[in-house]
N, C-alpha and C positions, 0 to 999 in steps of 0.2 A: 504493499499500500504506500509506504513511504517513498519507494523507488518510483512509482507511477507519479506521485505528486512532484517529485523532484524533476522527472523527465518533462512533465508538462510545464513546469516552471522554467526550465532551460529553453525549451522550445519557444515559449511566449517571449522570454527576454531576447533571444537570438533573432526572432522575426521582428520584434519591435526595434532592435538595433539596426537591422538591415533596412527596415522601412524608413527609420529616421534618417540614415545617410542617403537612401535613394530619393525619397520624396521630400525630405526636409532640407538638410544642409547640402547634400550633394558632395561629390568628390572634388576636391580642389585641383585645378589644373596645376601640374608641376611647372615650376619656373624654369625657363631655359637658362643654362649656365652663363650665357653671354649677358644676361640681365643682372646677375649677382654682382655685388660690389663688396670688397673686403676693406674694412677700415681699421686702423690701429696697428697696422703691421710694423711701422717704423718708430713707435714711441718708446721702445726699450722694455716694455713689460711682456708678460706672457699671454695677455688677453688680446684677442682681436675680434672684430665683429663682422658678421656676414649679413648683408642686407639685400633685399630684392627689388629695390626702388618703389616699394609699396608701403614703407613705413615700418615693416618688420625688421627688427635687428636682433640677431641672436649672438650671444657670446660663444666662442668656440675655443 
C-alpha cells in the first residue's frame, strides 16, 4: 500500500515538473559562446565573471 502511494506521488511530481517546464517556463536557449564576455581576468585575484550580455554575471 505504501509503495503504491509513493509511486503515485513520484508520478504526479514528475508529470508536474515536466508540464511546468514545457508549458510554463520553457527551456532557455543556450547562449552562443561568441556572446559570452569574461570580466576580471587581469585584476590579480582568482575570481573572474562570465556574462552573456543579458545582465547575468556568474563568478567562476
